[in-house]
MOPAC internal coordinates of N, CA, C and O (Angstrom, degrees):
PM7 1SCF
backbone

  N    0.0000 0     0.00 0     0.00 0    0    0    0
  C    1.4841 1     0.00 0     0.00 0    1    0    0
  C    1.5629 1   101.48 1     0.00 0    2    1    0
  O    1.2310 1   123.18 1   -51.01 1    3    2    1
  N    1.2942 1   111.50 1   128.99 1    3    2    1
  C    1.4712 1   120.70 1   176.84 1    5    3    2
  C    1.5131 1   114.32 1   -62.60 1    6    5    3
  O    1.2310 1   121.01 1   -29.09 1    7    6    5
  N    1.2655 1   115.67 1   150.91 1    7    6    5
  C    1.5646 1   120.16 1   177.86 1    9    7    6
  C    1.5141 1   105.06 1  -122.55 1   10    9    7
  O    1.2310 1   123.26 1   -19.31 1   11   10    9
  N    1.3077 1   111.35 1   160.69 1   11   10    9
  C    1.5223 1   119.77 1   179.48 1   13   11   10
  C    1.5127 1   108.29 1   -74.35 1   14   13   11
  O    1.2310 1   123.80 1   -21.51 1   15   14   13
  N    1.2991 1   110.31 1   158.49 1   15   14   13
  C    1.5456 1   116.83 1   176.75 1   17   15   14
  C    1.4382 1   109.68 1   -60.67 1   18   17   15
  O    1.2310 1   117.50 1   145.44 1   19   18   17
  N    1.3767 1   122.36 1   -34.56 1   19   18   17
  C    1.4712 1   121.17 1   179.57 1   21   19   18
  C    1.5907 1   109.99 1   -67.85 1   22   21   19
  O    1.2310 1   121.21 1   142.08 1   23   22   21
  N    1.3975 1   115.28 1   -37.92 1   23   22   21
  C    1.4503 1   112.62 1   174.12 1   25   23   22
  C    1.4803 1   114.62 1   -63.50 1   26   25   23
  O    1.2310 1   121.23 1   138.83 1   27   26   25
  N    1.3018 1   115.25 1   -41.17 1   27   26   25
  C    1.4739 1   123.38 1   178.34 1   29   27   26
  C    1.5576 1   109.28 1   -60.17 1   30   29   27
  O    1.2310 1   118.24 1   134.66 1   31   30   29
  N    1.2519 1   120.97 1   -45.34 1   31   30   29
  C    1.4493 1   123.04 1   177.02 1   33   31   30
  C    1.5122 1   114.62 1   -62.39 1   34   33   31
  O    1.2310 1   119.89 1   154.76 1   35   34   33
  N    1.2472 1   117.82 1   -25.24 1   35   34   33
  C    1.4947 1   118.84 1   177.37 1   37   35   34
  C    1.5050 1   110.33 1   -84.03 1   38   37   35
  O    1.2310 1   116.83 1   173.29 1   39   38   37
  N    1.2692 1   123.63 1    -6.71 1   39   38   37
  C    1.3764 1   125.47 1   175.66 1   41   39   38
  C    1.6409 1   114.40 1   -61.04 1   42   41   39
  O    1.2310 1   119.95 1   -16.85 1   43   42   41
  N    1.2565 1   117.69 1   163.15 1   43   42   41
  C    1.4031 1   122.57 1   179.21 1   45   43   42
  C    1.5270 1   110.60 1   -80.23 1   46   45   43
  O    1.2310 1   117.77 1   -43.54 1   47   46   45
  N    1.2857 1   121.86 1   136.46 1   47   46   45
  C    1.4409 1   120.64 1   178.19 1   49   47   46
  C    1.5824 1   107.54 1   -97.94 1   50   49   47
  O    1.2310 1   122.43 1   -41.44 1   51   50   49
  N    1.2823 1   112.96 1   138.56 1   51   50   49
  C    1.4801 1   114.88 1   169.20 1   53   51   50
  C    1.3889 1   113.35 1  -136.60 1   54   53   51
  O    1.2310 1   118.55 1   -37.85 1   55   54   53
  N    1.4020 1   120.38 1   142.15 1   55   54   53
  C    1.3822 1   122.25 1  -175.69 1   57   55   54
  C    1.4347 1   110.99 1   -64.33 1   58   57   55
  O    1.2310 1   119.09 1   -44.31 1   59   58   57
  N    1.2850 1   119.33 1   135.69 1   59   58   57
  C    1.5369 1   120.47 1   178.73 1   61   59   58
  C    1.5919 1   106.17 1   -63.56 1   62   61   59
  O    1.2310 1   123.13 1   -21.30 1   63   62   61
  N    1.3418 1   111.61 1   158.70 1   63   62   61
  C    1.5189 1   119.28 1  -179.49 1   65   63   62
  C    1.6216 1   108.25 1   -58.08 1   66   65   63
  O    1.2310 1   121.36 1   145.27 1   67   66   65
  N    1.3081 1   115.00 1   -34.73 1   67   66   65
  C    1.4807 1   114.14 1  -177.54 1   69   67   66
  C    1.5696 1   109.80 1   -65.27 1   70   69   67
  O    1.2310 1   119.19 1   145.66 1   71   70   69
  N    1.2929 1   119.15 1   -34.34 1   71   70   69
  C    1.4326 1   119.40 1   176.88 1   73   71   70
  C    1.5086 1   113.46 1   -72.71 1   74   73   71
  O    1.2310 1   119.82 1   142.44 1   75   74   73
  N    1.2334 1   117.95 1   -37.56 1   75   74   73
  C    1.5714 1   126.95 1   175.84 1   77   75   74
  C    1.5158 1   107.45 1   -60.80 1   78   77   75
  O    1.2310 1   119.89 1   128.50 1   79   78   77
  N    1.3276 1   117.82 1   -51.50 1   79   78   77
  C    1.5269 1   120.01 1  -178.60 1   81   79   78
  C    1.4848 1   109.34 1   -63.38 1   82   81   79
  O    1.2310 1   118.75 1   135.99 1   83   82   81
  N    1.3416 1   119.99 1   -44.01 1   83   82   81
  C    1.4470 1   120.88 1  -178.32 1   85   83   82
  C    1.5256 1   111.24 1   -63.69 1   86   85   83
  O    1.2310 1   122.49 1   131.49 1   87   86   85
  N    1.3095 1   112.83 1   -48.51 1   87   86   85
  C    1.5389 1   119.76 1   174.68 1   89   87   86
  C    1.4701 1   114.26 1   -49.59 1   90   89   87
  O    1.2310 1   122.30 1   131.22 1   91   90   89
  N    1.3535 1   113.20 1   -48.78 1   91   90   89
  C    1.5003 1   118.25 1  -173.44 1   93   91   90
  C    1.5061 1   107.12 1   -67.55 1   94   93   91
  O    1.2310 1   119.57 1   129.34 1   95   94   93
  N    1.3698 1   118.42 1   -50.66 1   95   94   93
  C    1.4520 1   120.41 1   177.82 1   97   95   94
  C    1.4998 1   114.65 1   -56.79 1   98   97   95
  O    1.2310 1   122.85 1   133.46 1   99   98   97
  N    1.3511 1   112.15 1   -46.54 1   99   98   97
  C    1.5572 1   114.63 1   178.86 1  101   99   98
  C    1.5264 1   112.20 1   -58.77 1  102  101   99
  O    1.2310 1   118.34 1   144.94 1  103  102  101
  N    1.3648 1   120.76 1   -35.06 1  103  102  101
  C    1.4017 1   125.22 1  -171.83 1  105  103  102
  C    1.6556 1   106.94 1   -80.63 1  106  105  103
  O    1.2310 1   120.86 1   170.91 1  107  106  105
  N    1.4159 1   115.97 1    -9.09 1  107  106  105
  C    1.5008 1   121.15 1  -179.15 1  109  107  106
  C    1.4211 1   106.42 1  -131.07 1  110  109  107
  O    1.2310 1   118.90 1  -128.70 1  111  110  109
  N    1.3726 1   119.70 1    51.30 1  111  110  109
  C    1.4033 1   119.66 1  -171.75 1  113  111  110
  C    1.5939 1   110.77 1   -70.15 1  114  113  111
  O    1.2310 1   118.90 1   166.92 1  115  114  113
  N    1.3654 1   119.71 1   -13.08 1  115  114  113
  C    1.4880 1   119.51 1   177.68 1  117  115  114
  C    1.4976 1   114.07 1   -84.56 1  118  117  115
  O    1.2310 1   119.34 1   179.89 1  119  118  117
  N    1.4717 1   118.87 1    -0.11 1  119  118  117
  C    1.3655 1   122.59 1  -177.84 1  121  119  118
  C    1.5562 1   112.90 1  -127.90 1  122  121  119
  O    1.2310 1   121.43 1   -15.46 1  123  122  121
  N    1.2162 1   114.88 1   164.54 1  123  122  121
  C    1.4967 1   122.14 1   171.26 1  125  123  122
  C    1.5070 1   111.71 1  -125.51 1  126  125  123
  O    1.2310 1   121.29 1   -35.79 1  127  126  125
  N    1.3181 1   115.14 1   144.21 1  127  126  125
  C    1.5268 1   118.84 1  -170.58 1  129  127  126
  C    1.6065 1   110.44 1  -130.76 1  130  129  127
  O    1.2310 1   120.07 1   -27.04 1  131  130  129
  N    1.2119 1   117.48 1   152.96 1  131  130  129
  C    1.3982 1   124.51 1   174.05 1  133  131  130
  C    1.6170 1   107.80 1   -83.35 1  134  133  131
  O    1.2310 1   124.41 1   -11.80 1  135  134  133
  N    1.3447 1   109.14 1   168.20 1  135  134  133
  C    1.4344 1   115.33 1   173.56 1  137  135  134
  C    1.4215 1   117.82 1   -52.52 1  138  137  135
  O    1.2310 1   121.99 1   133.17 1  139  138  137
  N    1.3711 1   113.79 1   -46.83 1  139  138  137
  C    1.4489 1   122.34 1   179.06 1  141  139  138
  C    1.5212 1   114.62 1   -60.85 1  142  141  139
  O    1.2310 1   121.29 1   134.46 1  143  142  141
  N    1.2935 1   115.14 1   -45.54 1  143  142  141
  C    1.4385 1   123.15 1   176.47 1  145  143  142
  C    1.3217 1   112.15 1   -62.08 1  146  145  143
  O    1.2310 1   115.74 1   141.14 1  147  146  145
  N    1.3643 1   125.69 1   -38.86 1  147  146  145
  C    1.4197 1   125.71 1  -178.55 1  149  147  146
  C    1.4720 1   105.90 1   -71.68 1  150  149  147
  O    1.2310 1   118.34 1   131.03 1  151  150  149
  N    1.2717 1   120.76 1   -48.97 1  151  150  149
  C    1.6125 1   123.91 1  -175.47 1  153  151  150
  C    1.4979 1   107.18 1   -61.56 1  154  153  151
  O    1.2310 1   118.81 1   139.14 1  155  154  153
  N    1.3721 1   119.87 1   -40.86 1  155  154  153
  C    1.5026 1   120.24 1  -179.34 1  157  155  154
  C    1.4641 1   111.74 1   -66.32 1  158  157  155
  O    1.2310 1   119.06 1   146.39 1  159  158  157
  N    1.3116 1   119.40 1   -33.61 1  159  158  157
  C    1.3676 1   120.44 1   178.44 1  161  159  158
  C    1.5751 1   111.74 1   -73.51 1  162  161  159
  O    1.2310 1   121.45 1   141.64 1  163  162  161
  N    1.3935 1   114.83 1   -38.36 1  163  162  161
  C    1.4584 1   116.21 1  -176.51 1  165  163  162
  C    1.5263 1   112.66 1   -78.61 1  166  165  163
  O    1.2310 1   120.96 1   153.62 1  167  166  165
  N    1.2729 1   115.78 1   -26.38 1  167  166  165
  C    1.5481 1   120.41 1  -178.60 1  169  167  166
  C    1.6210 1   107.60 1  -140.43 1  170  169  167
  O    1.2310 1   122.51 1  -105.42 1  171  170  169
  N    1.3994 1   112.80 1    74.58 1  171  170  169
  C    1.5355 1   115.53 1  -175.62 1  173  171  170
  C    1.4970 1   115.29 1   -62.14 1  174  173  171
  O    1.2310 1   121.42 1   152.39 1  175  174  173
  N    1.4178 1   114.88 1   -27.61 1  175  174  173
  C    1.4671 1   117.10 1  -177.06 1  177  175  174
  C    1.4659 1   112.04 1  -108.25 1  178  177  175
  O    1.2310 1   119.12 1  -165.73 1  179  178  177
  N    1.3612 1   119.28 1    14.27 1  179  178  177
  C    1.4882 1   119.42 1  -175.86 1  181  179  178
  C    1.4374 1   109.36 1   -99.09 1  182  181  179
  O    1.2310 1   121.72 1   -34.17 1  183  182  181
  N    1.3541 1   114.32 1   145.83 1  183  182  181
  C    1.3940 1   119.87 1   178.33 1  185  183  182
  C    1.5215 1   118.37 1  -119.85 1  186  185  183
  O    1.2310 1   120.85 1  -178.80 1  187  186  185
  N    1.3316 1   115.98 1     1.20 1  187  186  185
  C    1.5051 1   117.59 1   179.78 1  189  187  186
  C    1.5550 1   112.14 1   -91.48 1  190  189  187
  O    1.2310 1   122.13 1  -111.92 1  191  190  189
  N    1.3314 1   113.53 1    68.08 1  191  190  189
  C    1.3331 1   120.77 1  -174.10 1  193  191  190
  C    1.5140 1   115.05 1   -69.93 1  194  193  191
  O    1.2310 1   118.74 1   145.35 1  195  194  193
  N    1.2835 1   120.00 1   -34.65 1  195  194  193
  C    1.4357 1   115.52 1   179.29 1  197  195  194
  C    1.5227 1   116.63 1   -56.03 1  198  197  195
  O    1.2310 1   122.46 1   133.34 1  199  198  197
  N    1.3425 1   112.89 1   -46.66 1  199  198  197
  C    1.5479 1   118.17 1   170.99 1  201  199  198
  C    1.4683 1   117.70 1   -58.92 1  202  201  199
  O    1.2310 1   122.34 1   138.51 1  203  202  201
  N    1.4199 1   113.13 1   -41.49 1  203  202  201
  C    1.4800 1   115.66 1  -179.60 1  205  203  202
  C    1.5625 1   105.08 1   -72.02 1  206  205  203
  O    1.2310 1   116.92 1   148.34 1  207  206  205
  N    1.1925 1   123.47 1   -31.66 1  207  206  205
  C    1.4428 1   121.55 1  -177.98 1  209  207  206
  C    1.6427 1   111.89 1   -64.84 1  210  209  207
  O    1.2310 1   120.87 1   145.01 1  211  210  209
  N    1.3117 1   115.94 1   -34.99 1  211  210  209
  C    1.3985 1   119.36 1   178.85 1  213  211  210
  C    1.6609 1   107.17 1   -66.12 1  214  213  211
  O    1.2310 1   121.24 1   136.32 1  215  214  213
  N    1.2830 1   115.23 1   -43.68 1  215  214  213
  C    1.4489 1   117.71 1   174.86 1  217  215  214
  C    1.4496 1   115.53 1   -66.83 1  218  217  215
  O    1.2310 1   121.35 1   141.26 1  219  218  217
  N    1.3757 1   115.02 1   -38.74 1  219  218  217
  C    1.4772 1   118.19 1   169.87 1  221  219  218
  C    1.4104 1   115.00 1   -51.41 1  222  221  219
  O    1.2310 1   120.72 1   124.69 1  223  222  221
  N    1.2944 1   116.23 1   -55.31 1  223  222  221
  C    1.4656 1   123.45 1  -178.04 1  225  223  222
  C    1.5388 1   113.77 1   -54.65 1  226  225  223
  O    1.2310 1   122.25 1   130.43 1  227  226  225
  N    1.2795 1   113.30 1   -49.57 1  227  226  225
  C    1.4859 1   120.22 1   173.33 1  229  227  226
  C    1.4403 1   113.45 1   -54.88 1  230  229  227
  O    1.2310 1   121.01 1   130.44 1  231  230  229
  N    1.3479 1   115.68 1   -49.56 1  231  230  229
  C    1.4595 1   115.10 1  -177.83 1  233  231  230
  C    1.5587 1   113.51 1   -73.49 1  234  233  231
  O    1.2310 1   119.21 1   153.38 1  235  234  233
  N    1.2455 1   119.11 1   -26.62 1  235  234  233
  C    1.4765 1   120.25 1   172.13 1  237  235  234
  C    1.4688 1   113.20 1   -66.00 1  238  237  235
  O    1.2310 1   119.82 1   144.65 1  239  238  237
  N    1.2746 1   117.95 1   -35.35 1  239  238  237
  C    1.4939 1   122.06 1   179.06 1  241  239  238
  C    1.4821 1   110.14 1   -67.22 1  242  241  239
  O    1.2310 1   121.41 1   131.24 1  243  242  241
  N    1.2825 1   114.91 1   -48.76 1  243  242  241
  C    1.4884 1   123.50 1   176.82 1  245  243  242
  C    1.5017 1   111.70 1   -56.35 1  246  245  243
  O    1.2310 1   120.33 1   124.03 1  247  246  245
  N    1.4155 1   116.98 1   -55.97 1  247  246  245
  C    1.4187 1   121.52 1   179.03 1  249  247  246
  C    1.5771 1   110.06 1   -57.55 1  250  249  247
  O    1.2310 1   119.09 1   138.00 1  251  250  249
  N    1.2820 1   119.35 1   -42.00 1  251  250  249
  C    1.4640 1   122.93 1   179.39 1  253  251  250
  C    1.4819 1   109.09 1   -62.97 1  254  253  251
  O    1.2310 1   118.89 1   123.84 1  255  254  253
  N    1.3364 1   119.72 1   -56.16 1  255  254  253
  C    1.4708 1   122.14 1   176.72 1  257  255  254
  C    1.5286 1   118.05 1   -53.67 1  258  257  255
  O    1.2310 1   122.53 1   146.75 1  259  258  257
  N    1.4409 1   112.76 1   -33.25 1  259  258  257
  C    1.4727 1   117.57 1   178.70 1  261  259  258
  C    1.5717 1   110.51 1   -79.79 1  262  261  259
  O    1.2310 1   121.30 1   177.82 1  263  262  261
  N    1.3060 1   115.11 1    -2.18 1  263  262  261
  C    1.5053 1   118.26 1   179.49 1  265  263  262
  C    1.5143 1   116.49 1    77.58 1  266  265  263
  O    1.2310 1   119.41 1  -161.30 1  267  266  265
  N    1.3848 1   118.72 1    18.70 1  267  266  265
  C    1.3700 1   122.44 1  -173.56 1  269  267  266
  C    1.5387 1   111.37 1   -91.56 1  270  269  267
  O    1.2310 1   120.98 1   156.03 1  271  270  269
  N    1.3460 1   115.73 1   -23.97 1  271  270  269
  C    1.4199 1   119.33 1  -177.22 1  273  271  270
  C    1.5126 1   111.14 1  -133.04 1  274  273  271
  O    1.2310 1   118.64 1   -21.93 1  275  274  273
  N    1.4202 1   120.21 1   158.07 1  275  274  273
  C    1.4879 1   123.91 1   173.30 1  277  275  274
  C    1.5346 1   106.35 1  -115.35 1  278  277  275
  O    1.2310 1   121.52 1   -32.86 1  279  278  277
  N    1.2706 1   114.69 1   147.14 1  279  278  277
  C    1.3856 1   128.18 1   172.33 1  281  279  278
  C    1.5094 1   119.94 1  -113.94 1  282  281  279
  O    1.2310 1   119.19 1   -47.96 1  283  282  281
  N    1.2764 1   119.15 1   132.04 1  283  282  281
  C    1.4371 1   116.81 1   179.64 1  285  283  282
  C    1.4871 1   110.29 1  -139.68 1  286  285  283
  O    1.2310 1   119.47 1   -34.00 1  287  286  285
  N    1.3713 1   118.62 1   146.00 1  287  286  285
  C    1.3764 1   122.00 1   171.25 1  289  287  286
  C    1.5327 1   110.65 1   -94.79 1  290  289  287
  O    1.2310 1   122.74 1   -65.14 1  291  290  289
  N    1.4035 1   112.35 1   114.86 1  291  290  289
  C    1.4572 1   118.47 1  -177.13 1  293  291  290
  C    1.4124 1   117.16 1  -109.93 1  294  293  291
  O    1.2310 1   113.65 1   -47.07 1  295  294  293
  N    1.3181 1   129.62 1   132.93 1  295  294  293
  C    1.3462 1   134.11 1  -179.05 1  297  295  294
  C    1.5997 1   107.00 1   -82.38 1  298  297  295
  O    1.2310 1   121.91 1   -62.36 1  299  298  297
  N    1.3824 1   113.95 1   117.64 1  299  298  297
  C    1.4548 1   119.65 1  -179.33 1  301  299  298
  C    1.4662 1   104.73 1  -126.05 1  302  301  299
  O    1.2310 1   121.16 1     1.25 1  303  302  301
  N    1.4102 1   115.38 1  -178.75 1  303  302  301
  C    1.5360 1   117.93 1  -175.67 1  305  303  302
  C    1.5972 1   106.63 1   -68.29 1  306  305  303
  O    1.2310 1   120.02 1   157.80 1  307  306  305
  N    1.3800 1   117.56 1   -22.20 1  307  306  305
  C    1.4242 1   116.74 1   173.90 1  309  307  306
  C    1.4520 1   119.45 1   -84.42 1  310  309  307
  O    1.2310 1   121.19 1  -179.18 1  311  310  309
  N    1.3342 1   115.33 1     0.82 1  311  310  309
  C    1.4195 1   125.96 1  -178.72 1  313  311  310
  C    1.4378 1   115.16 1   112.64 1  314  313  311
  O    1.2310 1   118.35 1    28.15 1  315  314  313
  N    1.3638 1   120.75 1  -151.85 1  315  314  313
  C    1.4529 1   121.79 1  -178.48 1  317  315  314
  C    1.4978 1   103.55 1   -84.43 1  318  317  315
  O    1.2310 1   121.07 1   -52.14 1  319  318  317
  N    1.3412 1   115.55 1   127.86 1  319  318  317
  C    1.5353 1   119.47 1   170.62 1  321  319  318
  C    1.4648 1   110.59 1  -123.74 1  322  321  319
  O    1.2310 1   120.76 1   -22.15 1  323  322  321
  N    1.2404 1   116.15 1   157.85 1  323  322  321
  C    1.4904 1   127.47 1  -175.20 1  325  323  322
  C    1.6709 1   102.86 1  -101.62 1  326  325  323
  O    1.2310 1   124.08 1   -61.90 1  327  326  325
  N    1.3612 1   109.78 1   118.10 1  327  326  325
  C    1.5527 1   113.95 1   179.84 1  329  327  326
  C    1.5338 1   105.69 1  -112.81 1  330  329  327
  O    1.2310 1   121.58 1   -24.10 1  331  330  329
  N    1.3379 1   114.58 1   155.90 1  331  330  329
  C    1.4164 1   124.33 1  -177.78 1  333  331  330
  C    1.5047 1   109.13 1  -130.43 1  334  333  331
  O    1.2310 1   120.30 1   -43.04 1  335  334  333
  N    1.3109 1   117.03 1   136.96 1  335  334  333
  C    1.4453 1   120.98 1   174.09 1  337  335  334
  C    1.6139 1   112.20 1  -146.65 1  338  337  335
  O    1.2310 1   122.17 1   -24.66 1  339  338  337
  N    1.3275 1   113.45 1   155.34 1  339  338  337
  C    1.3899 1   119.75 1   179.04 1  341  339  338
  C    1.5492 1   111.34 1   -68.12 1  342  341  339
  O    1.2310 1   118.13 1   -38.26 1  343  342  341
  N    1.2592 1   121.17 1   141.74 1  343  342  341
  C    1.4572 1   124.82 1   174.59 1  345  343  342
  C    1.4976 1   111.19 1   -77.61 1  346  345  343
  O    1.2310 1   120.10 1   180.00 1  347  346  345

C-alpha cells in the first residue's frame, strides 16, 4: 500500500551498509579487516548474518569498483582469508 510523501519523511533514516562499511574502513585506514570483523563491528548484537552478508557483498563490490577500498587474499593460520582496507 503506497504512503504519502509526508509519511515517508517521518520514517527513520539509517545509513546504508555501504556507508557504514566505508566510514569504518576510512576511520581505520592503518588496518585491514575480514568480513566477519567488519560485520561484528557494525552490528555487535546482531545475529542475522546471512542477510547482512548479501548486503555486505554488494557494498564491497561497489566500494571496490569505485576505488574506495582494496581487497587482498592473505594467508593466515586459519587459511586464506579476504581482507579489506580503505585506499
